[in-house]
DOLUM-523434 format. One record per atom (N, C-alpha, C, O): residue number from 1; residue in three letters; atom name; x, y, z. Coordinates in steps of 0.001 Angstrom, whole numbers. Atoms other than C-alpha are relative to their C-alpha. Last residue first. Layout:
N
{node NUM,"ALA","CA",{X,Y,Z}}
...
***
This chain:
84
{node 84,"LYS","N",{-1339,110,-525}}
{node 84,"LYS","CA",{-19990,-18047,-179957}}
{node 84,"LYS","C",{954,-475,-1146}}
{node 84,"LYS","O",{2154,-638,-922}}
{node 83,"PHE","N",{-528,1336,61}}
{node 83,"PHE","CA",{-23299,-16610,-181259}}
{node 83,"PHE","C",{1435,46,474}}
{node 83,"PHE","O",{2070,1095,590}}
{node 82,"GLY","N",{-1266,182,-850}}
{node 82,"GLY","CA",{-25619,-13784,-180963}}
{node 82,"GLY","C",{433,-1483,-172}}
{node 82,"GLY","O",{-327,-2449,-237}}
{node 81,"ILE","N",{-324,1226,-736}}
{node 81,"ILE","CA",{-28086,-13222,-183812}}
{node 81,"ILE","C",{1227,105,843}}
{node 81,"ILE","O",{2229,659,391}}
{node 80,"ILE","N",{-1125,-98,-783}}
{node 80,"ILE","CA",{-29825,-10297,-185484}}
{node 80,"ILE","C",{192,-1150,778}}
{node 80,"ILE","O",{-793,-1651,1320}}
{node 79,"ILE","N",{-232,1240,-517}}
{node 79,"ILE","CA",{-32282,-10723,-188302}}
{node 79,"ILE","C",{1425,-48,693}}
{node 79,"ILE","O",{2458,-375,108}}
{node 78,"TYR","N",{794,327,-1075}}
{node 78,"TYR","CA",{-33454,-7167,-188728}}
{node 78,"TYR","C",{82,-1498,489}}
{node 78,"TYR","O",{-654,-1873,1401}}
{node 77,"LEU","N",{-337,-845,-1194}}
{node 77,"LEU","CA",{-30621,-5949,-190869}}
{node 77,"LEU","C",{-877,-367,1229}}
{node 77,"LEU","O",{-433,-144,2355}}
{node 76,"ARG","N",{1223,-381,-589}}
{node 76,"ARG","CA",{-31128,-8789,-193403}}
{node 76,"ARG","C",{260,710,1413}}
{node 76,"ARG","O",{516,79,2438}}
{node 75,"LEU","N",{-147,74,-1525}}
{node 75,"LEU","CA",{-27892,-8920,-195448}}
{node 75,"LEU","C",{-1304,533,589}}
{node 75,"LEU","O",{-1691,1657,270}}
{node 74,"GLN","N",{302,-1365,-797}}
{node 74,"GLN","CA",{-28743,-9608,-199079}}
{node 74,"GLN","C",{193,-318,1463}}
{node 74,"GLN","O",{-80,-1404,1974}}
{node 73,"SER","N",{-614,-53,-1290}}
{node 73,"SER","CA",{-28114,-12324,-201742}}
{node 73,"SER","C",{-168,1375,578}}
{node 73,"SER","O",{-154,2394,-112}}
{node 72,"ASN","N",{788,-736,-1027}}
{node 72,"ASN","CA",{-30570,-12316,-204591}}
{node 72,"ASN","C",{541,143,1436}}
{node 72,"ASN","O",{-199,426,2378}}
{node 71,"ALA","N",{821,-1243,487}}
{node 71,"ALA","CA",{-28659,-14793,-206562}}
{node 71,"ALA","C",{-895,581,1096}}
{node 71,"ALA","O",{-1323,-99,2029}}
{node 70,"LYS","N",{1303,510,661}}
{node 70,"LYS","CA",{-26214,-16913,-204635}}
{node 70,"LYS","C",{-762,1215,-566}}
{node 70,"LYS","O",{-544,2369,-199}}
{node 69,"LEU","N",{1206,147,-948}}
{node 69,"LEU","CA",{-22909,-15262,-204089}}
{node 69,"LEU","C",{-1135,-711,-727}}
{node 69,"LEU","O",{-1190,-842,-1949}}
{node 68,"PRO","N",{1375,-323,482}}
{node 68,"PRO","CA",{-19584,-15649,-206014}}
{node 68,"PRO","C",{-1070,-337,1033}}
{node 68,"PRO","O",{-977,-1286,1812}}
{node 67,"GLY","N",{510,1051,897}}
{node 67,"GLY","CA",{-16283,-15527,-204176}}
{node 67,"GLY","C",{-1461,271,-469}}
{node 67,"GLY","O",{-2111,1180,48}}
{node 66,"GLU","N",{-1055,842,661}}
{node 66,"GLU","CA",{-14062,-13117,-202411}}
{node 66,"GLU","C",{-382,-1013,-935}}
{node 66,"GLU","O",{425,-1514,-1719}}
{node 65,"PHE","N",{-428,1143,-735}}
{node 65,"PHE","CA",{-16932,-10616,-201496}}
{node 65,"PHE","C",{1187,-756,-878}}
{node 65,"PHE","O",{1420,-444,-2046}}
{node 64,"MET","N",{-157,-324,-1474}}
{node 64,"MET","CA",{-18201,-7149,-202475}}
{node 64,"MET","C",{793,-1121,754}}
{node 64,"MET","O",{1357,-847,1814}}
{node 63,"ASP","N",{-1205,-841,-176}}
{node 63,"ASP","CA",{-17664,-7768,-206172}}
{node 63,"ASP","C",{279,485,1365}}
{node 63,"ASP","O",{1348,1024,1650}}
{node 62,"ASP","N",{-1118,844,29}}
{node 62,"ASP","CA",{-20234,-10702,-206083}}
{node 62,"ASP","C",{1288,875,223}}
{node 62,"ASP","O",{2221,391,865}}
{node 61,"THR","N",{-509,363,1244}}
{node 61,"THR","CA",{-22964,-8282,-205048}}
{node 61,"THR","C",{1254,-744,82}}
{node 61,"THR","O",{1964,-633,1082}}
{node 60,"CYS","N",{-1430,395,123}}
{node 60,"CYS","CA",{-24963,-7822,-201901}}
{node 60,"CYS","C",{292,-473,-1381}}
{node 60,"CYS","O",{-521,-1164,-1995}}
{node 59,"PRO","N",{-453,1001,1117}}
{node 59,"PRO","CA",{-28288,-6163,-201348}}
{node 59,"PRO","C",{1575,-34,-139}}
{node 59,"PRO","O",{2331,927,4}}
{node 58,"PHE","N",{-1065,-691,853}}
{node 58,"PHE","CA",{-28924,-4591,-197951}}
{node 58,"PHE","C",{433,-970,-997}}
{node 58,"PHE","O",{968,-2035,-690}}
{node 57,"SER","N",{-939,970,591}}
{node 57,"SER","CA",{-32265,-5522,-196367}}
{node 57,"SER","C",{1015,717,-843}}
{node 57,"SER","O",{700,1660,-1570}}
{node 56,"PHE","N",{-988,347,-903}}
{node 56,"PHE","CA",{-34242,-3248,-194054}}
{node 56,"PHE","C",{952,-1150,-451}}
{node 56,"PHE","O",{1561,-1842,366}}
{node 55,"LYS","N",{-1002,-1190,-340}}
{node 55,"LYS","CA",{-36072,-1256,-196696}}
{node 55,"LYS","C",{1069,-432,1092}}
{node 55,"LYS","O",{2039,285,1336}}
{node 54,"ASP","N",{620,-1080,-826}}
{node 54,"ASP","CA",{-37550,-4458,-198160}}
{node 54,"ASP","C",{970,1039,429}}
{node 54,"ASP","O",{2161,957,131}}
{node 53,"ARG","N",{-696,-1249,-171}}
{node 53,"ARG","CA",{-36820,-7024,-200807}}
{node 53,"ARG","C",{-856,936,899}}
{node 53,"ARG","O",{-2064,1118,744}}
{node 52,"HIS","N",{819,-1095,-710}}
{node 52,"HIS","CA",{-37934,-10700,-200841}}
{node 52,"HIS","C",{897,1135,218}}
{node 52,"HIS","O",{2018,954,693}}
{node 51,"ALA","N",{304,-1162,835}}
{node 51,"ALA","CA",{-36057,-12700,-203516}}
{node 51,"ALA","C",{-721,1114,634}}
{node 51,"ALA","O",{-992,2142,13}}
{node 50,"THR","N",{1388,8,412}}
{node 50,"THR","CA",{-34583,-15039,-200793}}
{node 50,"THR","C",{-186,1242,-948}}
{node 50,"THR","O",{544,2226,-824}}
{node 49,"ALA","N",{-9,30,1459}}
{node 49,"ALA","CA",{-30697,-15368,-200693}}
{node 49,"ALA","C",{-1480,-68,-510}}
{node 49,"ALA","O",{-1700,-488,-1646}}
{node 48,"SER","N",{1084,759,539}}
{node 48,"SER","CA",{-30269,-14419,-197050}}
{node 48,"SER","C",{70,104,-1536}}
{node 48,"SER","O",{569,1083,-2090}}
{node 47,"MET","N",{126,-184,1415}}
{node 47,"MET","CA",{-27357,-13073,-194954}}
{node 47,"MET","C",{-1034,-1011,-404}}
{node 47,"MET","O",{-1180,-2079,190}}
{node 46,"MET","N",{119,1190,931}}
{node 46,"MET","CA",{-27744,-12918,-191208}}
{node 46,"MET","C",{-155,475,-1457}}
{node 46,"MET","O",{-808,1470,-1772}}
{node 45,"VAL","N",{1226,71,693}}
{node 45,"VAL","CA",{-26773,-10032,-188935}}
{node 45,"VAL","C",{66,-1033,-1102}}
{node 45,"VAL","O",{1116,-1150,-1734}}
{node 44,"GLY","N",{-165,-154,1343}}
{node 44,"GLY","CA",{-24152,-10440,-186196}}
{node 44,"GLY","C",{-1354,194,-782}}
{node 44,"GLY","O",{-2400,64,-145}}
{node 43,"THR","N",{1384,-431,490}}
{node 43,"THR","CA",{-23379,-10256,-182587}}
{node 43,"THR","C",{94,102,-1482}}
{node 43,"THR","O",{1111,586,-1978}}
{node 42,"TYR","N",{223,-1123,1008}}
{node 42,"TYR","CA",{-20389,-12083,-181258}}
{node 42,"TYR","C",{-1329,255,-282}}
{node 42,"TYR","O",{-2192,-578,-8}}
{node 41,"SER","N",{782,434,1102}}
{node 41,"SER","CA",{-19246,-14106,-178176}}
{node 41,"SER","C",{-72,1267,-1008}}
{node 41,"SER","O",{512,2339,-852}}
{node 40,"LYS","N",{-597,1268,370}}
{node 40,"LYS","CA",{-16718,-13986,-175311}}
{node 40,"LYS","C",{-1012,-688,-1111}}
{node 40,"LYS","O",{-1092,-1899,-1317}}
{node 39,"GLU","N",{1114,956,-135}}
{node 39,"GLU","CA",{-18758,-11171,-173778}}
{node 39,"GLU","C",{361,-1414,-438}}
{node 39,"GLU","O",{-347,-2368,-114}}
{node 38,"PHE","N",{769,-96,-1291}}
{node 38,"PHE","CA",{-15802,-8996,-172972}}
{node 38,"PHE","C",{-998,-1098,97}}
{node 38,"PHE","O",{-1029,-1839,1080}}
{node 37,"SER","N",{-928,520,-1068}}
{node 37,"SER","CA",{-13648,-10086,-176015}}
{node 37,"SER","C",{-568,10,1357}}
{node 37,"SER","O",{-274,-910,2120}}
{node 36,"ASN","N",{-263,1420,320}}
{node 36,"ASN","CA",{-16502,-9602,-178510}}
{node 36,"ASN","C",{854,-658,1028}}
{node 36,"ASN","O",{571,-1772,1467}}
{node 35,"ALA","N",{1189,729,-392}}
{node 35,"ALA","CA",{-17584,-6308,-176841}}
{node 35,"ALA","C",{218,-1468,-259}}
{node 35,"ALA","O",{-182,-2275,580}}
{node 34,"THR","N",{118,-187,-1422}}
{node 34,"THR","CA",{-14159,-4779,-177230}}
{node 34,"THR","C",{-1069,-887,590}}
{node 34,"THR","O",{-841,-1623,1550}}
{node 33,"SER","N",{-913,867,-573}}
{node 33,"SER","CA",{-13750,-6202,-180746}}
{node 33,"SER","C",{9,77,1491}}
{node 33,"SER","O",{294,-930,2139}}
{node 32,"CYS","N",{-1468,-497,-8}}
{node 32,"CYS","CA",{-16791,-4431,-181980}}
{node 32,"CYS","C",{875,-1034,852}}
{node 32,"CYS","O",{367,-1861,1609}}
{node 31,"SER","N",{-395,-406,-1368}}
{node 31,"SER","CA",{-20231,-6216,-182657}}
{node 31,"SER","C",{1538,377,-114}}
{node 31,"SER","O",{2259,-199,-928}}
{node 30,"ILE","N",{272,-1481,-164}}
{node 30,"ILE","CA",{-21504,-6153,-186356}}
{node 30,"ILE","C",{606,459,1446}}
{node 30,"ILE","O",{793,1654,1675}}
{node 29,"ILE","N",{-160,-470,-1438}}
{node 29,"ILE","CA",{-20323,-9636,-187411}}
{node 29,"ILE","C",{-14,1534,78}}
{node 29,"ILE","O",{761,2230,-579}}
{node 28,"LEU","N",{-873,-1171,-94}}
{node 28,"LEU","CA",{-21809,-10487,-190811}}
{node 28,"LEU","C",{94,399,1374}}
{node 28,"LEU","O",{-920,742,1983}}
{node 27,"VAL","N",{371,-1018,-951}}
{node 27,"VAL","CA",{-23411,-14011,-190653}}
{node 27,"VAL","C",{1101,1085,-99}}
{node 27,"VAL","O",{2285,756,-34}}
{node 26,"PRO","N",{-882,-948,-159}}
{node 26,"PRO","CA",{-23438,-16897,-193326}}
{node 26,"PRO","C",{-529,1250,976}}
{node 26,"PRO","O",{-1718,1568,991}}
{node 25,"HIS","N",{398,-1385,295}}
{node 25,"HIS","CA",{-25799,-19714,-192617}}
{node 25,"HIS","C",{1188,880,206}}
{node 25,"HIS","O",{1876,773,1221}}
{node 24,"PRO","N",{-1085,-822,-227}}
{node 24,"PRO","CA",{-25596,-23533,-192825}}
{node 24,"PRO","C",{-350,1521,-332}}
{node 24,"PRO","O",{-1068,1817,-1287}}
{node 23,"LEU","N",{-219,-1009,1000}}
{node 23,"LEU","CA",{-29168,-24926,-192686}}
{node 23,"LEU","C",{1329,864,376}}
{node 23,"LEU","O",{1295,1719,1260}}
{node 22,"THR","N",{-627,-1234,-422}}
{node 22,"THR","CA",{-29672,-28044,-190810}}
{node 22,"THR","C",{231,922,-1113}}
{node 22,"THR","O",{363,477,-2253}}
{node 21,"THR","N",{-1211,-315,745}}
{node 21,"THR","CA",{-32082,-31043,-191515}}
{node 21,"THR","C",{523,1367,588}}
{node 21,"THR","O",{-217,2040,1306}}
{node 20,"GLY","N",{-1110,600,-644}}
{node 20,"GLY","CA",{-34566,-32246,-188962}}
{node 20,"GLY","C",{1378,297,-654}}
{node 20,"GLY","O",{2444,-5,-117}}
{node 19,"ASP","N",{-51,1419,533}}
{node 19,"ASP","CA",{-37709,-31466,-191144}}
{node 19,"ASP","C",{1202,-761,553}}
{node 19,"ASP","O",{1429,-1890,120}}
{node 18,"PRO","N",{1123,842,-513}}
{node 18,"PRO","CA",{-38484,-28404,-188818}}
{node 18,"PRO","C",{137,-1381,-501}}
{node 18,"PRO","O",{-263,-2303,210}}
{node 17,"LEU","N",{1266,-191,723}}
{node 17,"LEU","CA",{-35002,-26789,-189757}}
{node 17,"LEU","C",{-1071,-976,647}}
{node 17,"LEU","O",{-679,-1910,1346}}
{node 16,"PRO","N",{761,1189,191}}
{node 16,"PRO","CA",{-32053,-26611,-187297}}
{node 16,"PRO","C",{-1380,378,-827}}
{node 16,"PRO","O",{-2046,1367,-519}}
{node 15,"ILE","N",{1427,-118,-426}}
{node 15,"ILE","CA",{-29808,-23631,-188006}}
{node 15,"ILE","C",{-868,-1202,-166}}
{node 15,"ILE","O",{-1015,-1654,-1301}}
{node 14,"PRO","N",{879,-417,982}}
{node 14,"PRO","CA",{-26086,-24543,-188571}}
{node 14,"PRO","C",{-1517,21,738}}
{node 14,"PRO","O",{-1796,-647,1734}}
{node 13,"ASP","N",{1149,883,-177}}
{node 13,"ASP","CA",{-23771,-24656,-185554}}
{node 13,"ASP","C",{-1151,474,-947}}
{node 13,"ASP","O",{-1763,1513,-701}}
{node 12,"HIS","N",{-665,1377,-211}}
{node 12,"HIS","CA",{-20456,-23287,-186596}}
{node 12,"HIS","C",{-1138,-939,206}}
{node 12,"HIS","O",{-1084,-2087,-236}}
{node 11,"LEU","N",{317,501,-1320}}
{node 11,"LEU","CA",{-22229,-20339,-188194}}
{node 11,"LEU","C",{545,-1280,212}}
{node 11,"LEU","O",{492,-2109,-696}}
{node 10,"TRP","N",{1090,1017,-15}}
{node 10,"TRP","CA",{-20457,-19272,-191321}}
{node 10,"TRP","C",{-143,-362,1413}}
{node 10,"TRP","O",{829,-469,2161}}
{node 9,"VAL","N",{-404,1235,-417}}
{node 9,"VAL","CA",{-18364,-16013,-191204}}
{node 9,"VAL","C",{-1205,-1006,-146}}
{node 9,"VAL","O",{-2341,-549,-272}}
{node 8,"LEU","N",{1107,738,345}}
{node 8,"LEU","CA",{-18501,-12501,-192762}}
{node 8,"LEU","C",{493,-1457,253}}
{node 8,"LEU","O",{1509,-1866,-309}}
{node 7,"ASP","N",{-151,1441,558}}
{node 7,"ASP","CA",{-16070,-10384,-190896}}
{node 7,"ASP","C",{-1168,-694,-329}}
{node 7,"ASP","O",{-2083,-679,494}}
{node 6,"ARG","N",{84,22,1360}}
{node 6,"ARG","CA",{-17179,-6681,-190537}}
{node 6,"ARG","C",{478,-1247,-639}}
{node 6,"ARG","O",{446,-1363,-1864}}
{node 5,"GLN","N",{1151,-672,674}}
{node 5,"GLN","CA",{-16300,-6429,-186879}}
{node 5,"GLN","C",{213,69,-1412}}
{node 5,"GLN","O",{1327,406,-1815}}
{node 4,"THR","N",{256,-1493,-366}}
{node 4,"THR","CA",{-13621,-8838,-185834}}
{node 4,"THR","C",{-1128,524,-825}}
{node 4,"THR","O",{-1612,-81,-1782}}
{node 3,"TYR","N",{706,-812,1081}}
{node 3,"TYR","CA",{-12965,-12581,-185832}}
{node 3,"TYR","C",{-161,1344,533}}
{node 3,"TYR","O",{-73,1577,1739}}
{node 2,"PRO","N",{-518,74,1433}}
{node 2,"PRO","CA",{-10298,-14809,-184024}}
{node 2,"PRO","C",{-692,929,-1022}}
{node 2,"PRO","O",{-111,1217,-2069}}
{node 1,"MET","N",{1085,675,674}}
{node 1,"MET","CA",{-11116,-13762,-180385}}
{node 1,"MET","C",{469,78,-1523}}
{node 1,"MET","O",{962,1109,-1982}}
***
């Protein structure tokens, strides 16, 4: 499988919104390579750029990534998604 644990990737199928548009979304892969190859899928936590802060969100800064982030970017540890 081309990705490994700790890779930040864009979902290939953006999230559908109620108005019919789609929302591309970055996801941090948290599943290990053994699980990824066995299941042929990944498990990850979603990144958000809303101003909401809570004890289950991990703030992210530009120096953690290769490019600039949106303001208020953070990983939401409670938004877990499985994807291929």
